[in-house]
C-alpha positions in Angstrom: -32.6 -25.0 18.0 -35.2 -23.2 19.8 -34.9 -22.6 23.7 -37.5 -20.0 26.1 -36.9 -17.7 29.0 -38.9 -17.4 32.0 -40.0 -14.9 34.1 -39.8 -15.9 37.8 -43.4 -17.0 37.9 -43.1 -19.3 35.0 -44.0 -17.6 32.3 -42.9 -17.3 28.9 -41.3 -14.2 28.3 -39.3 -14.6 25.2 -38.2 -17.3 22.5 -34.7 -16.8 21.4 -32.8 -19.0 18.5 -29.8 -20.2 20.0 -27.2 -18.7 16.9 -24.6 -21.3 15.3 -21.8 -21.8 13.5 -24.4 -22.6 10.1 -26.4 -19.4 11.8 -23.2 -17.0 11.5 -22.4 -18.3 8.3 -25.2 -18.1 6.2 -25.3 -14.2 7.8 -21.6 -13.3 6.9 -20.4 -11.9 3.3 -20.0 -7.9 3.0 -16.7 -8.1 4.2 -15.5 -10.9 1.0 -15.6 -7.3 -1.1 -12.6 -5.9 1.4 -10.6 -8.8 1.1 -11.0 -9.3 -2.9 -9.6 -5.7 -3.1 -6.8 -6.4 -0.1 -5.6 -10.2 -0.9 -4.8 -8.7 -4.4 -1.6 -8.1 -6.5 -0.4 -4.8 -5.3 -0.1 -6.4 -1.6 1.8 -9.3 -3.0 3.8 -7.1 -4.6 4.9 -5.5 -1.8 5.0 -8.6 -0.1 7.4 -11.1 -2.8 9.3 -7.5 -2.8 9.7 -7.6 1.2 10.8 -11.0 1.5 12.6 -11.8 -1.2 14.7 -8.5 -0.8 14.9 -8.8 3.0 13.8 -12.3 4.1 11.9 -12.6 7.1 13.3 -8.6 8.3 9.7 -7.6 7.7 7.6 -10.1 9.0 6.0 -7.7 11.7 4.8 -5.6 9.0 2.6 -8.4 7.8 1.4 -9.2 10.9 0.5 -5.6 11.4 -1.8 -5.4 7.8 -3.9 -8.0 9.2 -4.9 -6.1 12.4 -5.3 -3.2 10.9 -7.6 -4.8 8.5 -9.1 -6.1 10.5 -9.8 -2.8 12.9 -10.3 -0.5 9.7 -13.5 -3.1 8.1 -14.5 -3.5 11.9 -15.4 0.0 12.6 -16.6 1.1 9.1 -18.9 -2.0 10.2 -19.8 -0.2 13.0 -20.6 2.8 11.8 -23.0 1.9 9.4 -24.8 -0.8 11.1 -25.4 2.1 13.8 -26.1 4.8 12.2 -27.8 3.4 9.2 -26.0 5.7 6.7 -23.0 4.7 3.7 -20.1 6.4 4.6 -20.4 8.9 2.2 -24.0 10.1 4.4 -22.0 9.4 7.7 -19.3 12.0 6.6 -21.9 14.7 5.3 -23.9 14.6 8.3 -21.2 14.4 11.1 -18.0 16.0 9.4 -18.2 18.8 6.9 -19.3 18.2 3.1 -16.1 19.4 1.6 -14.4 16.3 3.6 -16.5 13.7 2.1 -15.4 15.5 -1.3 -11.6 15.3 -0.3 -11.9 11.6 0.6 -13.8 10.2 -2.3 -12.3 12.2 -5.2 -8.3 10.9 -3.6 -9.3 7.3 -3.4 -11.0 7.9 -6.7 -7.7 9.1 -8.4 -5.6 6.3 -6.4 -8.1 3.5 -7.2 -7.7 4.8 -10.6 -3.4 4.2 -10.7 -3.6 1.2 -8.8 -6.0 -0.5 -11.7 -3.0 1.2 -14.3 -0.8 -1.0 -12.6 -3.3 -4.0 -12.5 -3.8 -3.7 -16.0 0.0 -4.4 -16.6 0.0 -6.9 -13.9 -2.3 -8.5 -16.0 -0.5 -8.6 -19.1 2.3 -9.8 -17.0 0.8 -13.0 -15.4 -0.5 -14.1 -19.1 3.1 -13.8 -20.7 4.6 -15.3 -17.5 2.1 -18.3 -17.8 3.1 -19.2 -21.6 6.6 -18.7 -20.3 7.4 -20.7 -17.2 7.4 -24.0 -19.4 11.0 -23.1 -20.8 9.0 -21.7 -24.2 9.4 -18.4 -25.9 6.1 -17.1 -24.6 3.1 -15.2 -26.3 4.2 -12.0 -28.5 3.0 -8.5 -27.1 -0.1 -8.4 -29.6 -1.1 -11.5 -28.7 -1.1 -10.9 -24.4 -3.1 -8.0 -25.4 -6.0 -10.0 -27.1 -5.6 -12.5 -24.0 -5.8 -9.8 -21.5 -8.9 -8.1 -23.1 -10.6 -10.9 -23.5 -10.1 -11.6 -19.4 -10.9 -8.1 -19.0 -14.6 -8.8 -20.6 -14.8 -11.6 -18.5 -14.3 -9.8 -15.4 -16.8 -7.3 -16.3 -19.5 -9.8 -17.3 -18.7 -12.0 -14.0 -18.8 -9.1 -11.6 -20.8 -5.9 -13.5 -23.6 -7.7 -14.8 -23.8 -10.4 -12.3 -26.8 -8.4 -11.0 -26.5 -7.5 -7.2 -23.7 -7.7 -4.4 -24.7 -10.8 -3.0 -23.9 -12.7 -6.6 -20.5 -10.4 -6.6 -19.8 -12.0 -3.0 -20.6 -15.5 -3.5 -17.9 -15.7 -6.8 -15.4 -13.9 -5.1 -15.4 -16.6 -2.0 -14.8 -19.0 -4.3 -11.9 -17.1 -6.4 -10.5 -15.8 -3.0 -10.3 -19.8 -1.9 -9.0 -21.4 -5.5 -6.2 -18.2 -4.9 -5.5 -19.5 -1.4 -5.0 -23.3 -1.9 -2.9 -21.8 -4.8 -0.4 -20.0 -2.6 -1.1 -22.4 0.2 0.4 -25.5 -2.0 3.5 -23.2 -3.0 4.0 -22.5 1.0 4.3 -26.7 1.7 6.4 -27.1 -1.6 9.0 -24.6 -0.6 9.1 -25.2 3.2 10.3 -22.3 5.1 12.2 -22.3 8.2 9.8 -21.8 11.3 12.5 -20.6 13.7 13.0 -17.4 11.5 9.3 -16.9 10.7 9.0 -16.2 14.9 12.0 -13.9 15.0 11.0 -12.0 12.1 7.7 -11.0 14.3 9.8 -9.1 16.1 10.9 -5.3 14.4 14.4 -4.5 14.0 16.3 -1.7 12.4 18.3 -2.2 10.7 16.8 -5.2 9.2 18.0 -8.2 11.1 18.8 -9.7 8.2 20.9 -8.6 5.0 18.7 -6.5 2.4 19.5 -7.3 -1.3 17.5 -4.3 -2.3 18.6 -1.1 -1.4 18.0 0.3 2.5 15.7 3.4 0.1 13.6 1.0 -1.0 12.6 -0.5 2.4 9.8 1.5 3.8 8.4 1.4 0.2 7.4 -2.0 0.4 6.6 -1.9 4.0 4.2 0.9 3.1 3.0 -1.3 0.7 2.1 -4.3 3.2 0.4 -2.0 5.4 -0.9 0.4 3.1 -3.5 -2.3 1.5 -4.6 -3.1 4.5 -5.3 0.0 6.0 -6.1 1.6 2.9 -9.1 4.8 2.6 -11.2 2.6 0.4 -12.3 0.4 2.6 -13.8 3.3 5.1 -15.3 5.1 2.0 -16.9 1.7 0.6 -17.3 -1.0 3.3 -20.8 0.4 4.2 -22.2 0.5 0.6 -21.8 -3.2 0.5 -23.3 -3.9 3.8 -26.2 -1.6 3.1 -26.6 -3.3 -0.4 -27.4 -6.6 1.7 -29.8 -4.8 4.2 -27.6 -5.4 7.1 -27.6 -2.1 8.7 -28.7 -2.1 11.4 -27.5 -2.7 14.9 -29.1 -6.5 15.1 -26.0 -7.7 12.6 -23.4 -6.3 14.5 -22.3 -9.8 16.5 -21.9 -11.3 12.3 -20.3 -8.0 11.2 -17.4 -8.3 14.3 -17.5 -12.1 12.7 -17.7 -11.3 8.9 -14.5 -8.7 9.9 -12.4 -12.0 11.5 -13.1 -14.4 8.7 -12.6 -12.0 5.5 -9.5 -10.0 7.0 -8.2 -12.1 10.1 -8.2 -15.6 8.6 -8.6 -15.4 4.8 -6.3 -12.2 4.6 -4.4 -13.6 6.9 -3.1 -16.5 5.5 -2.9 -15.3 1.8 -0.1 -12.4 3.5 1.6 -15.6 5.5 1.7 -17.9 2.4 2.9 -15.2 -0.1 5.7 -13.7 2.3 6.8 -16.7 3.5 7.4 -18.4 -0.2 9.1 -14.8 -1.1 11.6 -14.7 2.1 12.2 -19.2 1.9 12.6 -19.5 -1.6 13.4 -16.3 -3.3 15.5 -14.6 -1.2 18.1 -17.2 -1.2 18.9 -17.1 -4.6 20.8 -14.3 -4.0 18.9 -11.9 -6.7 16.6 -9.1 -5.9 13.5 -10.1 -7.4 11.9 -7.5 -9.8 8.9 -8.7 -10.9 6.0 -11.2 -11.3 8.1 -12.9 -14.5 11.2 -13.1 -12.0 9.6 -15.0 -9.2 7.9 -17.3 -11.1 11.3 -18.2 -12.9 13.0 -18.4 -9.5 10.6 -20.7 -8.2 10.3 -23.0 -11.5 14.1 -24.1 -10.7 13.9 -24.2 -7.1 10.6 -25.8 -6.5 9.6 -27.6 -9.8 7.6 -26.1 -12.8 4.3 -26.9 -10.8 5.5 -23.9 -7.7 6.0 -21.7 -10.8 2.5 -21.9 -12.9 0.7 -22.4 -9.3 2.4 -18.8 -8.3 1.5 -17.6 -11.7 -2.2 -18.6 -11.1 -2.8 -17.5 -7.9 -1.1 -13.8 -9.5 -3.2 -14.2 -12.3 -6.8 -14.7 -9.8 -5.4 -12.3 -7.5 -5.2 -9.3 -10.5 -8.8 -10.2 -11.8 -10.7 -10.1 -8.7 -8.6 -6.8 -7.2 -9.4 -4.9 -10.3 -12.9 -5.7 -10.2 -12.5 -4.9 -6.5 -10.5 -1.4 -7.3 -14.1 -0.7 -9.3 -16.3 -0.8 -6.8 -14.6 0.5 -4.4 -13.2 3.5 -6.4 -16.3 4.9 -8.4 -19.5 3.5 -5.7 -18.9 6.2 -3.0 -18.6 8.8 -5.8 -21.5 7.7 -7.8 -23.0 8.2 -4.3 -21.9 11.3 -3.4 -23.4 12.7 -6.6 -26.7 11.5 -6.6 -26.3 8.4 -8.8 -27.5 5.5 -8.9 -25.3 2.7 -6.9 -27.1 -0.8 -8.0 -25.9 -3.2 -9.9 -28.9 -4.1 -11.5 -28.8 -0.3 -13.2 -27.7 -0.3 -16.7 -25.9 3.1 -16.3 -23.9 1.6 -12.9 -22.9 -1.7 -14.8 -21.3 0.6 -17.6 -19.8 3.4 -15.5 -17.8 0.7 -13.4 -16.8 -1.0 -16.5 -15.1 2.1 -18.1 -13.8 3.4 -14.8 -12.3 -0.4 -15.0 -11.1 -0.4 -18.5 -9.6 2.9 -19.2 -7.0 2.8 -16.9 -6.1 -1.1 -17.1 -6.4 -1.7 -20.9 -5.5 2.0 -22.7 -3.3 3.8 -19.7 -1.6 0.8 -18.9 -0.5 -0.2 -22.7 1.0 3.0 -22.8 2.6 3.0 -18.9 6.4 1.5 -18.9 8.0 -0.2 -15.8 7.4 -3.7 -14.0 4.1 -4.6 -12.5 5.4 -5.6 -9.2 7.4 -2.1 -9.3 4.0 -0.3 -10.2 1.5 -1.8 -8.0 4.4 -1.3 -5.0 4.0 2.4 -6.1 0.3 2.4 -6.5 0.1 1.0 -3.0 2.3 3.4 -1.6 0.1 6.5 -2.3 -2.5 4.5 -1.4 -0.6 4.8 1.9 -0.2 8.1 1.4 -4.1 9.0 1.3 -5.3 7.0 3.8 -4.4 9.2 7.4 -7.6 11.8 7.0 -9.5 8.7 6.4 -8.6 7.3 9.5 -9.2 10.6 11.6 -12.6 11.1 10.2 -13.9 7.3 10.8 -11.9 7.5 14.4 -13.8 10.3 15.0 -17.1 9.3 14.1 -16.9 6.3 15.6 -15.3 7.0 19.2 -18.0 9.9 19.6 -20.9 9.0 22.1 -23.2 11.7 20.1 -23.0 9.3 17.2 -22.2 5.6 18.2 -24.6 5.8 21.8 -23.3 2.9 23.7 -21.4 1.2 20.6 -18.5 3.9 20.5 -15.4 2.8 20.4 -13.6 1.3 23.6 -10.3 2.3 25.2 -8.4 -1.0 23.6 -9.7 0.0 20.0 -9.2 3.9 20.2 -5.6 2.7 21.0 -5.0 0.2 18.1 -6.4 3.3 15.7 -4.3 5.6 16.9 -1.4 3.2 16.8 -2.7 2.2 13.5 -2.7 6.2 12.0 0.6 6.8 13.7 2.2 3.8 11.9 0.1 4.6 8.4 1.6 8.4 9.0 5.0 7.5 9.0 5.5 4.9 6.5 3.8 7.1 3.9 6.3 10.0 4.9 9.3 7.6 4.4 7.5 6.4 1.0 6.4 9.5 -0.1 9.5 10.6 -2.5 9.3 7.0 -4.6 6.2 7.5 -5.1 6.1 9.7 -8.0 8.9 7.8 -10.2 6.6 5.8 -12.1 
């Protein structure tokens, strides 16, 4: 619907198009790549461990993670739209060249570690899915073969699609399906609403008695927060915006909605459902849950076999989407910094993404011991440890009037970023020792 704005003489001065919900939905999308990585097995592992280990004691951390995910996505969006530069270009132009290299390499290594854990997680999901009904399950060799087949599916779907637009559409479908899986499990479990509200208020020591050692509290909290405000959001998100030709000031109003839809709504509901199911069902077993197999096995007798199947399928979907997301987040900024092509139509880019995902997820993961939940929680803690320098760099750039002009961060945004920075630093410090005990 169009309407005209007239000046005092009655002459038509401009014609504007009224923006409706359909117009907004048609123009959002880049932040779905952020969601596909945040809504993954690493965050899910931290949510399950925290909920099953301390009931709703750490629900406040879930709320913080949703706020932090939005802020991280939004300031990255602002920087790219206002300057027109990719995150790597902005770092090189407005900070120091060496800082860009340090942040990108840290991000590359961290995502590599996360994909090792995800490789273990995918094999675990395949094996667990075959055991939920009470059968013996697949042999180690059979689960490896199926994992490799799923890896080929990931590569074909995400890397060979030819464009980020295709990736965004595919991911939207996958994430919606995952969300439905966890929503079904939530309504089967029906947690206590009063306890959910009590969990919003931080309490130390935890409000409810823990089933896991106190030393693991901050590892779990760091896992929840680390994925939501991770370094990878800052150094990658701008590339998704540029690939959609959205790196201009006119797209900012859509960029804010983009961040809300895919971080606050989609990621928020995902976190709420998974954490609530873990707290409401798994905590009440009285036994700490140390793996996805244990979570599915505990859900089946308490909520019925369907809950175990749905939970495991949701986990498998999370691993598949996030594995591709981690490859994008870890490699694209490095390729750009090296002056290489980041076009998904480029064969060399496709091969590089495939190798970067395949080496950790298939090869290295086959030689690493440890449960998937434990490995993923520690990988997310590692991500938390390297995030503070990235927050500082992007905080500086988006607060500078010289760089951002009228679009620089306002007072409230700066306060939230400051809180995010100190919370991430504190949780990273408390979980640092456990990172190196793979």
